[in-house]
DONUBA-599872 format. One record per residue: x, y, z of N, C-alpha, C in turn. Coordinates in Angstrom, 3 decimals, always signed. Layout:
<nodes>
node n_X = X, n_Y = Y, n_Z = Z, ca_X = X, ca_Y = Y, ca_Z = Z, c_X = X, c_Y = Y, c_Z = Z $
...
</nodes>
This chain:
<nodes>
node n_X = +18.710, n_Y = +28.100, n_Z = +5.926, ca_X = +18.072, ca_Y = +26.862, ca_Z = +5.730, c_X = +19.254, c_Y = +25.717, c_Z = +5.696 $
node n_X = +18.837, n_Y = +24.583, n_Z = +6.154, ca_X = +19.833, ca_Y = +23.504, ca_Z = +6.246, c_X = +20.094, c_Y = +23.054, c_Z = +4.749 $
node n_X = +21.238, n_Y = +22.702, n_Z = +4.357, ca_X = +21.606, ca_Y = +22.285, ca_Z = +3.144, c_X = +20.638, c_Y = +20.703, c_Z = +2.715 $
node n_X = +20.641, n_Y = +20.122, n_Z = +3.578, ca_X = +19.752, ca_Y = +18.872, ca_Z = +3.629, c_X = +18.339, c_Y = +19.192, c_Z = +3.292 $
node n_X = +17.654, n_Y = +20.145, n_Z = +3.924, ca_X = +16.364, ca_Y = +20.524, ca_Z = +3.636, c_X = +16.279, c_Y = +21.134, c_Z = +1.999 $
node n_X = +17.371, n_Y = +21.916, n_Z = +1.737, ca_X = +17.300, ca_Y = +22.532, ca_Z = +0.464, c_X = +17.470, c_Y = +21.254, c_Z = -0.556 $
node n_X = +18.324, n_Y = +20.351, n_Z = -0.534, ca_X = +18.472, ca_Y = +19.318, ca_Z = -1.288, c_X = +16.974, c_Y = +18.447, c_Z = -1.437 $
node n_X = +16.655, n_Y = +18.041, n_Z = -0.161, ca_X = +15.226, ca_Y = +17.468, ca_Z = -0.183, c_X = +14.138, c_Y = +18.123, c_Z = -0.981 $
node n_X = +13.949, n_Y = +19.376, n_Z = -0.624, ca_X = +12.873, ca_Y = +20.377, ca_Z = -1.510, c_X = +13.303, c_Y = +20.155, c_Z = -2.899 $
node n_X = +14.584, n_Y = +20.482, n_Z = -3.205, ca_X = +14.782, ca_Y = +20.363, ca_Z = -4.693, c_X = +14.546, c_Y = +18.999, c_Z = -5.496 $
node n_X = +14.743, n_Y = +17.880, n_Z = -4.556, ca_X = +14.594, ca_Y = +16.532, ca_Z = -5.274, c_X = +13.133, c_Y = +16.471, c_Z = -5.259 $
node n_X = +12.409, n_Y = +16.650, n_Z = -4.218, ca_X = +10.867, ca_Y = +16.340, ca_Z = -4.374, c_X = +10.241, c_Y = +17.398, c_Z = -5.554 $
node n_X = +10.707, n_Y = +18.530, n_Z = -5.703, ca_X = +10.376, ca_Y = +19.369, ca_Z = -7.011, c_X = +10.786, c_Y = +18.754, c_Z = -8.317 $
node n_X = +12.012, n_Y = +18.124, n_Z = -8.349, ca_X = +12.498, ca_Y = +17.744, ca_Z = -9.770, c_X = +11.533, c_Y = +16.419, c_Z = -9.903 $
node n_X = +11.030, n_Y = +15.602, n_Z = -8.932, ca_X = +10.438, ca_Y = +14.114, ca_Z = -9.145, c_X = +8.647, c_Y = +14.540, c_Z = -9.027 $
node n_X = +8.511, n_Y = +15.614, n_Z = -9.353, ca_X = +7.001, ca_Y = +16.069, ca_Z = -9.096, c_X = +6.279, c_Y = +15.655, c_Z = -7.941 $
node n_X = +7.116, n_Y = +15.754, n_Z = -6.748, ca_X = +6.440, ca_Y = +15.386, ca_Z = -5.462, c_X = +6.281, c_Y = +16.618, c_Z = -4.714 $
node n_X = +4.959, n_Y = +16.575, n_Z = -4.065, ca_X = +4.709, ca_Y = +17.809, ca_Z = -3.095, c_X = +4.816, c_Y = +17.452, c_Z = -1.480 $
node n_X = +5.869, n_Y = +18.193, n_Z = -0.941, ca_X = +6.005, ca_Y = +18.062, ca_Z = +0.468, c_X = +4.797, c_Y = +18.466, c_Z = +1.156 $
node n_X = +4.078, n_Y = +17.681, n_Z = +2.072, ca_X = +3.046, ca_Y = +18.091, ca_Z = +3.093, c_X = +3.704, c_Y = +18.675, c_Z = +4.222 $
node n_X = +3.855, n_Y = +19.905, n_Z = +4.252, ca_X = +4.413, ca_Y = +20.594, ca_Z = +5.543, c_X = +3.556, c_Y = +20.398, c_Z = +6.837 $
node n_X = +2.305, n_Y = +19.995, n_Z = +6.552, ca_X = +1.494, ca_Y = +19.776, ca_Z = +8.058, c_X = +1.960, c_Y = +18.421, c_Z = +8.549 $
node n_X = +2.517, n_Y = +17.506, n_Z = +7.865, ca_X = +2.850, ca_Y = +16.103, ca_Z = +8.238, c_X = +4.381, c_Y = +16.139, c_Z = +8.652 $
node n_X = +5.293, n_Y = +17.098, n_Z = +8.112, ca_X = +6.605, ca_Y = +16.874, ca_Z = +8.400, c_X = +7.053, c_Y = +17.293, c_Z = +9.785 $
node n_X = +7.751, n_Y = +16.365, n_Z = +10.326, ca_X = +8.384, ca_Y = +16.471, ca_Z = +11.814, c_X = +9.852, c_Y = +16.668, c_Z = +11.770 $
node n_X = +10.401, n_Y = +17.495, n_Z = +12.336, ca_X = +11.778, ca_Y = +17.697, ca_Z = +12.493, c_X = +12.375, c_Y = +16.934, c_Z = +13.773 $
node n_X = +13.126, n_Y = +16.079, n_Z = +13.626, ca_X = +13.817, ca_Y = +15.328, ca_Z = +14.819, c_X = +15.291, c_Y = +15.585, c_Z = +14.921 $
node n_X = +15.741, n_Y = +16.212, n_Z = +15.722, ca_X = +17.151, ca_Y = +16.423, ca_Z = +15.934, c_X = +17.796, c_Y = +15.492, c_Z = +17.047 $
node n_X = +18.704, n_Y = +14.883, n_Z = +16.246, ca_X = +19.275, ca_Y = +13.537, ca_Z = +16.986, c_X = +20.757, c_Y = +13.904, c_Z = +17.658 $
node n_X = +21.151, n_Y = +13.623, n_Z = +18.781, ca_X = +22.396, ca_Y = +14.088, ca_Z = +19.051, c_X = +22.658, c_Y = +13.436, c_Z = +20.377 $
node n_X = +23.830, n_Y = +12.517, n_Z = +20.620, ca_X = +24.129, ca_Y = +11.926, ca_Z = +21.953, c_X = +24.700, c_Y = +12.887, c_Z = +22.753 $
node n_X = +25.014, n_Y = +14.146, n_Z = +22.368, ca_X = +25.804, ca_Y = +15.110, ca_Z = +23.260, c_X = +24.821, c_Y = +16.150, c_Z = +23.698 $
node n_X = +24.706, n_Y = +16.618, n_Z = +24.782, ca_X = +23.803, ca_Y = +17.568, ca_Z = +25.442, c_X = +24.294, c_Y = +18.880, c_Z = +25.066 $
node n_X = +25.477, n_Y = +19.056, n_Z = +24.697, ca_X = +25.924, ca_Y = +20.495, ca_Z = +24.565, c_X = +25.607, c_Y = +21.061, c_Z = +23.096 $
node n_X = +25.163, n_Y = +20.499, n_Z = +22.302, ca_X = +25.025, ca_Y = +20.953, ca_Z = +20.754, c_X = +23.632, c_Y = +21.549, c_Z = +20.822 $
node n_X = +23.595, n_Y = +22.768, n_Z = +20.237, ca_X = +22.290, ca_Y = +23.386, ca_Z = +20.055, c_X = +22.004, c_Y = +23.326, c_Z = +18.592 $
node n_X = +20.672, n_Y = +23.302, n_Z = +18.294, ca_X = +20.285, ca_Y = +23.113, ca_Z = +16.862, c_X = +19.286, c_Y = +24.382, c_Z = +16.506 $
node n_X = +19.194, n_Y = +24.692, n_Z = +15.170, ca_X = +18.014, ca_Y = +25.693, ca_Z = +14.963, c_X = +16.617, c_Y = +25.312, c_Z = +15.709 $
node n_X = +16.206, n_Y = +26.461, n_Z = +16.153, ca_X = +14.898, ca_Y = +26.077, ca_Z = +16.973, c_X = +13.829, c_Y = +25.787, c_Z = +15.978 $
node n_X = +13.704, n_Y = +26.530, n_Z = +14.771, ca_X = +12.728, ca_Y = +26.500, ca_Z = +13.814, c_X = +13.272, c_Y = +26.573, c_Z = +12.539 $
node n_X = +12.819, n_Y = +25.636, n_Z = +11.604, ca_X = +13.147, ca_Y = +25.459, ca_Z = +10.193, c_X = +12.152, c_Y = +26.038, c_Z = +9.331 $
node n_X = +12.393, n_Y = +26.755, n_Z = +8.317, ca_X = +11.373, ca_Y = +27.375, ca_Z = +7.341, c_X = +11.447, c_Y = +26.553, c_Z = +6.091 $
node n_X = +10.406, n_Y = +26.019, n_Z = +5.649, ca_X = +10.149, ca_Y = +25.198, ca_Z = +4.295, c_X = +8.861, c_Y = +25.639, c_Z = +3.673 $
node n_X = +9.085, n_Y = +26.386, n_Z = +2.410, ca_X = +7.855, ca_Y = +26.787, ca_Z = +1.698, c_X = +7.199, c_Y = +27.573, c_Z = +2.404 $
node n_X = +7.779, n_Y = +28.737, n_Z = +3.183, ca_X = +7.012, ca_Y = +29.535, ca_Z = +3.840, c_X = +6.228, c_Y = +29.079, c_Z = +5.036 $
node n_X = +6.648, n_Y = +27.925, n_Z = +5.586, ca_X = +6.029, ca_Y = +27.305, ca_Z = +6.769, c_X = +7.124, c_Y = +26.839, c_Z = +7.657 $
node n_X = +6.890, n_Y = +27.391, n_Z = +8.964, ca_X = +7.783, ca_Y = +26.996, ca_Z = +9.917, c_X = +7.505, c_Y = +25.662, c_Z = +10.605 $
node n_X = +8.602, n_Y = +24.940, n_Z = +10.489, ca_X = +8.607, ca_Y = +23.465, ca_Z = +11.064, c_X = +9.400, c_Y = +23.535, c_Z = +12.473 $
node n_X = +8.699, n_Y = +23.372, n_Z = +13.404, ca_X = +9.274, ca_Y = +23.193, ca_Z = +14.846, c_X = +9.577, c_Y = +21.603, c_Z = +15.019 $
node n_X = +10.720, n_Y = +21.546, n_Z = +15.752, ca_X = +11.467, ca_Y = +20.434, ca_Z = +16.231, c_X = +10.577, c_Y = +19.650, c_Z = +17.105 $
node n_X = +10.308, n_Y = +18.346, n_Z = +17.043, ca_X = +9.700, ca_Y = +17.469, ca_Z = +18.087, c_X = +10.667, c_Y = +16.579, c_Z = +18.801 $
node n_X = +10.422, n_Y = +16.338, n_Z = +20.026, ca_X = +11.405, ca_Y = +15.505, ca_Z = +20.808, c_X = +11.070, c_Y = +14.044, c_Z = +20.727 $
node n_X = +9.753, n_Y = +13.612, n_Z = +20.368, ca_X = +9.207, ca_Y = +12.307, ca_Z = +20.337, c_X = +8.045, c_Y = +12.221, c_Z = +19.389 $
node n_X = +8.769, n_Y = +12.352, n_Z = +17.875, ca_X = +7.766, ca_Y = +12.135, ca_Z = +16.803, c_X = +7.278, c_Y = +10.515, c_Z = +16.637 $
node n_X = +6.147, n_Y = +10.396, n_Z = +16.035, ca_X = +5.629, ca_Y = +8.941, ca_Z = +15.736, c_X = +5.748, c_Y = +8.842, c_Z = +14.221 $
node n_X = +6.532, n_Y = +7.740, n_Z = +14.047, ca_X = +6.620, ca_Y = +7.366, ca_Z = +12.672, c_X = +6.065, c_Y = +6.017, c_Z = +12.349 $
node n_X = +5.161, n_Y = +5.889, n_Z = +11.434, ca_X = +4.351, ca_Y = +4.553, ca_Z = +11.132, c_X = +3.836, c_Y = +3.868, c_Z = +12.740 $
node n_X = +3.623, n_Y = +4.607, n_Z = +13.666, ca_X = +2.916, ca_Y = +4.045, ca_Z = +14.853, c_X = +3.882, c_Y = +3.724, c_Z = +15.826 $
node n_X = +5.149, n_Y = +4.164, n_Z = +15.610, ca_X = +6.163, ca_Y = +3.924, ca_Z = +16.752, c_X = +6.819, c_Y = +5.159, c_Z = +16.863 $
node n_X = +6.699, n_Y = +5.432, n_Z = +18.268, ca_X = +7.287, ca_Y = +6.697, ca_Z = +18.785, c_X = +8.892, c_Y = +6.588, c_Z = +19.038 $
node n_X = +9.688, n_Y = +7.431, n_Z = +18.485, ca_X = +10.926, ca_Y = +7.459, ca_Z = +18.365, c_X = +11.510, c_Y = +8.650, c_Z = +19.378 $
node n_X = +12.439, n_Y = +8.402, n_Z = +20.411, ca_X = +12.948, ca_Y = +9.396, ca_Z = +21.146, c_X = +14.146, c_Y = +10.327, c_Z = +20.526 $
node n_X = +14.182, n_Y = +11.348, n_Z = +20.949, ca_X = +15.384, ca_Y = +12.141, ca_Z = +20.271, c_X = +16.759, c_Y = +11.440, c_Z = +20.614 $
node n_X = +16.771, n_Y = +10.646, n_Z = +21.259, ca_X = +18.091, ca_Y = +9.890, ca_Z = +21.348, c_X = +18.316, c_Y = +8.499, c_Z = +20.816 $
node n_X = +17.288, n_Y = +8.503, n_Z = +19.756, ca_X = +16.983, ca_Y = +7.371, ca_Z = +18.806, c_X = +16.660, c_Y = +5.970, c_Z = +19.785 $
node n_X = +16.082, n_Y = +6.165, n_Z = +20.804, ca_X = +15.483, ca_Y = +4.917, ca_Z = +21.751, c_X = +14.029, c_Y = +4.775, c_Z = +21.462 $
node n_X = +13.657, n_Y = +3.696, n_Z = +21.979, ca_X = +12.106, ca_Y = +3.392, ca_Z = +21.896, c_X = +11.667, c_Y = +3.317, c_Z = +23.216 $
node n_X = +12.156, n_Y = +3.947, n_Z = +24.363, ca_X = +11.681, ca_Y = +4.102, ca_Z = +25.529, c_X = +10.447, c_Y = +4.732, c_Z = +25.614 $
node n_X = +10.307, n_Y = +5.851, n_Z = +24.997, ca_X = +8.844, ca_Y = +6.534, ca_Z = +24.724, c_X = +8.027, c_Y = +5.582, c_Z = +24.392 $
node n_X = +7.957, n_Y = +5.017, n_Z = +23.336, ca_X = +7.283, ca_Y = +4.049, ca_Z = +22.702, c_X = +6.922, c_Y = +3.000, c_Z = +23.671 $
node n_X = +7.787, n_Y = +2.385, n_Z = +24.448, ca_X = +7.449, ca_Y = +1.351, ca_Z = +25.316, c_X = +6.751, c_Y = +1.821, c_Z = +26.475 $
node n_X = +7.067, n_Y = +3.056, n_Z = +26.978, ca_X = +6.349, ca_Y = +3.682, ca_Z = +27.945, c_X = +4.885, c_Y = +4.020, c_Z = +27.637 $
node n_X = +4.465, n_Y = +4.200, n_Z = +26.387, ca_X = +3.340, ca_Y = +4.645, ca_Z = +25.692, c_X = +2.504, c_Y = +3.399, c_Z = +25.661 $
node n_X = +3.059, n_Y = +2.291, n_Z = +25.432, ca_X = +2.199, ca_Y = +0.991, ca_Z = +25.269, c_X = +2.155, c_Y = +0.604, c_Z = +26.644 $
node n_X = +2.979, n_Y = +0.427, n_Z = +27.466, ca_X = +2.621, ca_Y = +0.195, ca_Z = +28.966, c_X = +1.443, c_Y = +1.054, c_Z = +29.605 $
node n_X = +1.534, n_Y = +2.194, n_Z = +29.421, ca_X = +0.437, ca_Y = +3.355, ca_Z = +29.730, c_X = -0.919, c_Y = +2.679, c_Z = +29.092 $
node n_X = -0.918, n_Y = +2.427, n_Z = +28.032, ca_X = -2.176, ca_Y = +2.069, ca_Z = +27.105, c_X = -2.638, c_Y = +0.647, c_Z = +27.569 $
node n_X = -1.599, n_Y = -0.320, n_Z = +27.951, ca_X = -1.994, ca_Y = -1.561, ca_Z = +28.413, c_X = -2.785, c_Y = -1.560, c_Z = +29.920 $
node n_X = -1.937, n_Y = -0.855, n_Z = +30.574, ca_X = -2.450, ca_Y = -0.672, ca_Z = +32.061, c_X = -3.912, c_Y = +0.227, c_Z = +32.130 $
node n_X = -4.271, n_Y = +1.110, n_Z = +31.107, ca_X = -5.550, ca_Y = +1.479, ca_Z = +30.987, c_X = -6.487, c_Y = +0.661, c_Z = +30.504 $
node n_X = -6.224, n_Y = -0.261, n_Z = +29.792, ca_X = -7.185, ca_Y = -1.080, ca_Z = +29.303, c_X = -7.418, c_Y = -2.437, c_Z = +30.364 $
node n_X = -6.251, n_Y = -2.822, n_Z = +31.213, ca_X = -6.525, ca_Y = -3.929, ca_Z = +32.102, c_X = -7.113, c_Y = -3.337, c_Z = +33.442 $
node n_X = -6.835, n_Y = -1.882, n_Z = +33.679, ca_X = -7.595, ca_Y = -1.658, ca_Z = +35.156, c_X = -8.652, c_Y = -0.581, c_Z = +34.886 $
</nodes>
């Protein structure tokens, strides 16, 4: 397991917070195409799968930290409303 995940789980436990594993999304960000990340991450006996385009507070963020997926979603939604 990643040291960042271990620290986050320990911090939440120390501060009496419960991590909702049903809402946690893993976003691997990298500008290089050659790096491989862990395919699945285990947290509290629940497997967290990575997502390439998670939604955070209504905004879709791409794995290259761009808003292109969000803009494409909005254009598609507007076109559906207009036509």
